[in-house]
N, C-alpha and C positions, 0 to 999 in steps of 0.2 A: 893504710886502709883499716877501718875499724872492723873487728871480728864480728861475725854473725853469732847470735845466741844459739844454744843447742836446739831450741824449738824452731827457730827460723831456719837453721840448717836442715831440719827434718822436712819442713814445708818445702824448702827449695829442692831437696832431693826428690820428693814426691812429684813436685811440679815438673821437674826435668825428665822423669822416668815415664811420662805418658807415652804409650806406644804409638808409632806412626801408622797411619792407614796403609794397608798393603796396596801397592799400585804397580807391581812388576808384571810383565807379560805372562810369566809362568803362573801367576795367581789368577789372571783373568781367564785363561783357557778353560779350566773346569767349569766355570760359571757359564760360558757360552755353550759348552758341550751339553750341560744340563738343560739349557733352554731349548736346544735342538731336539733332544729326546722328548721333552715335554710337548713340543709342538707336534711331533709326529704322532703322538697318542691322544692328545686333547686339542684338536685344531681350533675349535671355536673359542674356548677360554684362553687358549695359548696366544691367539692373535691379539686379544684384548690386553693380556699381560705384556706381550711384546711391545705393543703400542705405548703403553705406560712407561716401559723401560726406555724406549726411544725418546719419549718426551723428557724424561728425567736426564738422559744423557745430553740432550740438546741444551737444557737449562744449565747443566754443569759446564758445558763448553762455553756458553755465553758468559757465565760467571768468571771462568778462568781467563777470559779475554779482557776483563777490566784492567785498567792500569794498576800496577803494584802500589803506586803512591797513595791510592785511595784507601786500600785496606790497612796501610801502616798507621793511619791516623784515627782509626776507630777502636772502640772497646771490643773486647770479646764479651759476649753476653754472660753475666755471672750465672753460675749454676744455682739451681733452686734447691734449697734444703727444706725438709719438712718443718713447718712452723705451726704453732697453735693458732686457732682462728682469730683470737683477739689481737695478737701480735701482727698477724697477716693483714688485718684490717687497718691497723695503725701505721704500718710500714709498707704501704702500697707502692711506694717508689723505691723500695729496697732498704738495705741495711749498711751500717758503717763499721768498718774494721779500724781499730785504733792501733797504730804501730807502738811497740814498746821500744822507744828510742834509747840509745845510750844516754846516761844521765847528763853528759856534758851539754846536751842540747836543751835540757829543761830544768831538771831538779837541781843540778849543781849551780845553775845561774840564779835560781830563786834562793837557794841555801846561802849563797854568797851575796845576798842583797845589799850588804854594806859596801860592796865594791862596784855597784852598778852605776853610780853617779859620781862624777869627779868632785862634787861639792858636799854631798850629804848622803846619809844612809837611806836606802829605799825600803828598809825592812818594815816600817809601819805601813807604808803604802801597799805592800804586797801581802800583808797579814790577812787573816780570816779568809783564806781562799781567794785572795785578790780583791776582796771588798774593802780592805783597809780598816782603819780604826773606826769604832762606833761613833756616830755623830753625837755632838754635845750642843747644848744651848738651844734646843728645839722646843723647850717647854713653852706653851702658849702660842706656838707657830703651827705645829701639826697635832693631830689628835693624840692624846696620851697613850692610847693602846697601840699606836703605830710608830712611836718613837724608836722602838727597838728594831724596826725594819730599815732604818737609815744609817748609812756609813759615809765616811769621807773617802769615797772611792776615787782612786787615781785614774785619770783619763787614758793612761797607757797600760792598764792592767788586764786587758781583754784576753790575752793569751792564757793566763792562769785561770780566769773565769771559764773560758771555753773548755780548757783541758779538764777541769773538775766536772763540768756539766756533761761532757760527752762520755765520760767514763760511766755515768749513771743513766745514759739515755736509753729509752726503751727500744730503739732501733739499732743499738750496738750489737755486733756479733763477734764472737771469739773465733769464728771460722772464716778465714779470709776467702775461701772458695765460694762462700755464700754472699760476699759483700758486693754492693753496688759502688760504694765509695770507700776511700782509704784516707784516714785522717793522720796528718803528721803533726804531733804535739810539740812543735819546735817553737821556742820562745825567741823568735827572730828580733822582735823589738827590744827585749831585754838584752839580747846578745850585742846589738849594735849601739844601744843607747849610751853606753860608757864611752864609746869611741867617736862620738859625733862632735866633740869639742876638743880643744887643745891640738897638739901636733901629732896625733896618731896617724899611722901610715894607712895607705889603701889596703894593704895586706891584712892589717889588724881589723879593719872595718868589714872586710869580706870573709874573714877566717871561718867563723861558725857556719855561715850559710854555705860556703864552698865544701866544708867537711860534711855537712848534712847531705848535700846533693851527691857527694862521693859515696856516702853510705847507702842512700836510698836507691841509687841506680843499680846497685848490686842485688836488690831484692827481686824475687821472681814476679811478684804482682805489679811491680813498677814496669818491668819489661813487657808484661802482657799488654799494656796499653800505652807505654811510653809516657806515663804520667797523666793521661787524660782523665782518669778517675781518681786522682789524688787532690787533696785540698788541705789548706792550713789556715790558721788565724795568725795574722801578722799585726801586732797590737800598736802600730803607729800609722801615720799617713803614708800613702804610696810613695811620695817624693823622698822619703828617707831611705828608700831602697832603689833609687833610680839614678845613681851617679854615672855620668857619662865620661868624665875625665878624672884621673886620680886625684887631682888637686881640688875637685869640687866636693860639695857636701854629701854625706851619707855613704851607703854601701852601694854596690852594683848588683845586689842579690837578684833583683827582678830581670836583670839583663844577662844572667848566666844561662847557658843553653838549656840546662835541665829544668829551669823554672818556666820554660816557654808554655807548657801545657798544664801547669798546676793552677787550680783555682785558688785565689787568695782573698780571704775576708779581711777587710781593712776599714778603719774608722774614716778614712777618706780615700776614694778610688780615683783612678785616672778615667775620665769619661771615654777615652779612646781605646781602652784595653778591655776586651771581652772577659778576660780571666780575672780582672779586679771586680770584687763585689763590695759595695759599701754597706757597712752595718752600723747601727747606732753606737755612739760613744757610750760607755757605761756611766750611768747617773748614780746618785746616792741612794735611791729608793730600791730596795731589794725585798719584795714581798715574800712572805712565807707560805701563804695560802691564797686561794682565789678570793676568799673573804677579805683579805688585806687589800687586794686590788679594787674590789667593789666599794669598800669603805673609803678608800682614797679617792676614787672617781666621784663618789657622792660628795665628799668633803670639798673637792675642787669645784664641783658644779655649784655648790651652794655658797661659795665665797662672795662677800661684798667687796667688789673691786672699785676703789675710789680714785685710782690713778688711770689716766688714759693710756699712757705708755711709759716705758722705763728703759734704761740702758745701763748695763754693767760692763765696764771695759776701761782700758787705759790708753791715753794718747801716746803716740810715738813722736816725741818732740824732735827727733833727729830726721824725721821724714817731712819734706815740704808738702804742705796741703794734706796732711795726714787725715784720712777720712774719719777715723774714730775720734780725732780731736774735734772735727766739725760736728759730729753727733753730740759729743759732750757739751759743746758750746750751745747747740740748739736746745738741748735739754735744760741747761741752766737759764737760757733766755725764756723758756716756757715752763718755769718751775711750778706753776699752778696745775699744769696737766702732765708734767713729766717728772719722774723720779730717777735719780742717777746714783750710781755707786762707782767711784773712781777706783779702779783696780791696779793702780800703780804698784810695782813690785810684785809680790806674790800674795797679796791680801785676798784675792778671789780664787786662788789656785784650788781646783778640785772641789769647789763649793763651800759656802759658808751659810750660816743661818740668816745673815743679812740679805744675801742674794735670794734665798728661798722665799723669805718674807716679802721681798720686793716683787718677785714674779707672782706670788699668790694674791697680791693686792692690785695688779695692773692688768688692763685689758690686752695690751700689746707689749711686746718686747722687741727692741731693735737688735738685729743680728747681722752686723757687717762681717766681712771676712776677718779671720784672725791672722795668725802667722801664715796660714794657708787659706784655702777657700772655705773650709768648714770650721766650726767651733763646737766644743762640748756644750757650751751655753745654749745651743739650739735645743738640745734635748732636756736640759735642766728647765728651760723655759716652758716647753710643751708639757712635761710631766706635771708642772704646776698649773696647767690649764691656761697659760698665757699664749696669745696668738703671735707667732713670729713675723717680723717684718724683715724681708730680705732685700739686699741691694745688688747681689750677684746671683744669677740663676744657678751657678755651679755650687753655691753654698748648700743646696738641698735638692733641687729639682733633678739634677743629673747624678745624684749620689745614692739615694736610698729608696729605689723603686720598689723593693719588696716590703718596705716598712711604712711608706707614706701613701696617702691617697693619690690617685692618678691625676686629679684636678687640683693644681696648686692653689687656685682661688678658693677652694672649699675649706682650707685650713690656714691660709697665710695671705700676706699682702706683699706685693712686689713694688718697690719704688726705685726707678733707675738712679744710680748713684750720681750720674752727671747732672740730673735735675736738682738733686740736693746740693751739689757743689755750686750750681747756678742760682741758689737761693730759694728753692722750693721748701716750704714749711712742712715738715713731717706731721706736726700736730694738725694742720688744716686738712691734710690728706686723710688722716685717720678719723677726724671728726665727721667725715662724710658717710661713714658706715653707721647705720641706725642700729638700735638695740637688737632688733630681730636678726640682722645680718651678723652682728658680733656674737650673739647667742648661738646661731647656727654654726659658725666657724668653731666656736669653743666646743660645742657638742661633738663635732667631728674629731677634734683633737682628743677629747676625753675618751671617746670610743676606741681610739688608737693607742692609748697609753700602755696597754699590755705589750704592744709591739716595740715599745721604747725601753722597757726595763728588763733586767736580768734577775730572775727570781733566786731566792736563797737555797732551796733544796736542790741537791745535785740531780735528782730525778725530775725536776721541774714541778709545775703546778698541776694539780688534778683539775681538769675541766677547762683549762685556759692555756693558750700558747703565748710565751713571752718572746723577746727578741732572739734569744738563742734558738728556740724551737722554729721560729720563722726562717732563720738562717739555714739551719740543718735541713728543714723541709725543702727549701729552695735549692740547695746543693744537690740533694738526692733526686729531686725532680729534674734538675738540669742534666745530671748524669744519666738517669734512666731514659729520658727522652732522647738524649744524644745517641746512645747506642741502638735504641729502638728505631729511630729514624734512619740511621745509617744501614741497619740490617733489614 
């Protein structure tokens, strides 16, 4: 078992020393005696007080008769510390306490970035606070003054991005007693990524997650709620953490008992798990100020889009009737209205200037499922103001409720994949939308762009909320409403 730090031992000792309420018969007798004396000398007021006491006693007896299993699953309401008015207004749903985890769970993983991938170093991908290397080749594609806001960000770098941002968040508290939520800065995706290929054992794939849970369940504030007010960012899709059998893919992290109540932020969630929350894949655009966002929105809005639709992807030749292969073929057959980029190999990995240019010049972008139901390309497409065309509802509609409009038709087009397989022309479907409809969908997307991006400053943007802010606000609201409803 990992040792607690000195500060954590102090918190734990204070937590465990809270005195118990006296409830022995010997302590109750003087109270009843005092009531009797008071009644004898002040009968009118005494009966009123005595009635109130009886009512309180009745409420107490009813509360104690509730099933024990109910109270075990609820939060203890966090204590309220004195806050200044501006912070109080900004953090109406509460504050976040960030655990200082042993370095094996985060810093050591990122420091040893050259060992995280069995084929290549991950150091460039995890540099610049998780944003990766600065983007190149964007001259003439994006406004000159915004080129420095673009990075070649890895789609699995969210854990580092979230960790850096939450340390500077205005609702972070250093006092765990005043916290509504507890953040575990565990780089679960980096920890398991190395072991997803080759002949690594189930024990190796589960090791870091199991050790983390062994550590956290010894913490006093974990025991206060059994993990219901804890959350973490897991920078991969949920299916990488849901191994049912030892010989299957991934780790079994999400099936470990202690994970049952933890809220997990993931780039792809399970639609059937309340504790999974889908958050946007990190894109390459990381604005420094609100002005950067507004300038980008205006640039996207004013683009002259000469292509009706586009598709960036690679066919899976080993899969019979591969759907992405069908899309590539349709695009090639309708070359006058469709632009395509074949991403065989890693040519499109984590964004390229060619993909960005294609999205910026197209009205619609085709978004089939990738290796799983979602793709990072969905958000690359929308950040460029292109309208996504989906073929699986699980690609977005059941994933990102906090970040996307409630009406799918307001920002996207859905075409059933089976219709496409049976010969439906995607181009003919998209041609039915007139200019006003296309403009209206694009404007909806442009207004939502702030919710798709992760800003560069650790403290966030002044005057605007990005994807990180929306995620944290949602978690705090969920936790605050949960214990308020239960109590």
